[in-house]
C-alpha positions in Angstrom: 108.7 109.3 149.0 109.8 112.5 150.4 109.6 114.3 146.9 106.4 113.8 146.8 105.3 114.7 150.5 107.6 117.8 149.7 105.3 118.6 146.8 102.1 117.5 149.1 103.4 120.2 151.4 103.5 123.0 148.8 100.2 122.4 147.3 98.8 122.6 150.5 100.9 125.2 151.7 99.7 127.3 148.8 95.9 126.6 148.9 96.4 128.1 152.5 97.4 130.3 151.3 95.3 131.5 148.5 92.4 130.2 150.4 91.4 128.5 147.6 89.3 125.1 147.5 89.1 123.4 143.8 86.2 123.7 142.2 86.6 120.0 140.8 85.6 118.8 144.6 82.7 121.2 144.5 81.4 120.0 141.0 82.0 115.8 142.1 80.1 116.5 145.1 77.4 118.3 143.5 77.5 115.5 140.9 77.0 112.7 143.3 74.2 114.6 145.2 72.3 115.2 141.9 73.1 111.2 141.0 71.4 110.5 144.7 68.5 112.6 144.4 67.8 111.2 140.4 67.4 107.7 141.8 65.3 108.8 144.9 62.9 110.8 142.5 62.9 108.0 140.2 62.1 105.0 143.0 59.6 107.4 144.3 58.1 107.8 140.8 58.6 103.8 140.4 56.1 103.4 143.6 54.0 106.0 142.9 52.9 103.9 139.6 52.9 100.4 141.4 50.7 102.3 143.9 48.2 102.9 141.1 48.0 99.9 139.7 47.4 97.9 143.2 44.8 100.3 143.2 43.0 99.3 140.3 43.9 95.9 140.8 41.8 96.0 144.3 38.9 97.3 142.3 38.8 95.4 139.5 38.7 92.6 142.2 35.8 93.9 143.7 34.0 94.1 140.3 34.7 90.5 139.6 33.5 89.7 143.4 30.0 91.6 143.0 30.1 89.9 139.4 30.4 86.6 141.1 27.8 87.4 143.6 25.2 88.5 141.0 26.0 85.0 138.8 25.7 82.8 141.9 22.0 84.2 142.6 21.4 84.0 138.7 22.3 80.3 138.7 19.8 79.7 142.0 17.3 81.3 140.0 17.3 79.4 137.1 17.8 76.1 139.1 15.2 76.7 141.2 12.3 73.4 141.0 9.5 75.7 140.9 11.0 77.3 138.0 11.4 74.2 136.6 8.5 73.0 137.0 6.8 75.8 135.6 8.8 75.7 132.1 7.7 71.9 132.3 4.0 72.7 132.4 3.9 75.5 130.2 6.5 75.5 127.5 6.8 71.5 127.3 3.4 70.4 127.8 4.3 68.2 130.3 1.6 67.1 133.5 2.3 64.2 136.1 1.8 61.1 134.7 -1.7 58.8 135.8 -1.5 56.0 138.2 -2.2 53.8 135.3 1.0 54.9 133.4 3.2 54.5 136.2 4.9 51.1 136.4 6.4 49.6 139.4 9.4 47.6 139.7 10.6 45.6 142.5 
């Protein structure tokens, strides 16, 4: 223990004398900083991609809702009794039955 303390003391004295700090400490700190910045940039890029996907899905949803509204109007138009009666008269040559053609069931 005394030997290691003595070695530490001499190493510290040498650093104080020369005013040098090991460059490996700077390299490790720079690598750590660069890795943190790289993680930050990667997460920011991923977030931007997700924002674009969300915007695309929102616009797709709006298009589908517009299409649904148009289809509902079309269904209502196709189901209208006036349209069905016109098709029955014109294309199918249907008419209202005469009174003698109607049989009442009790």
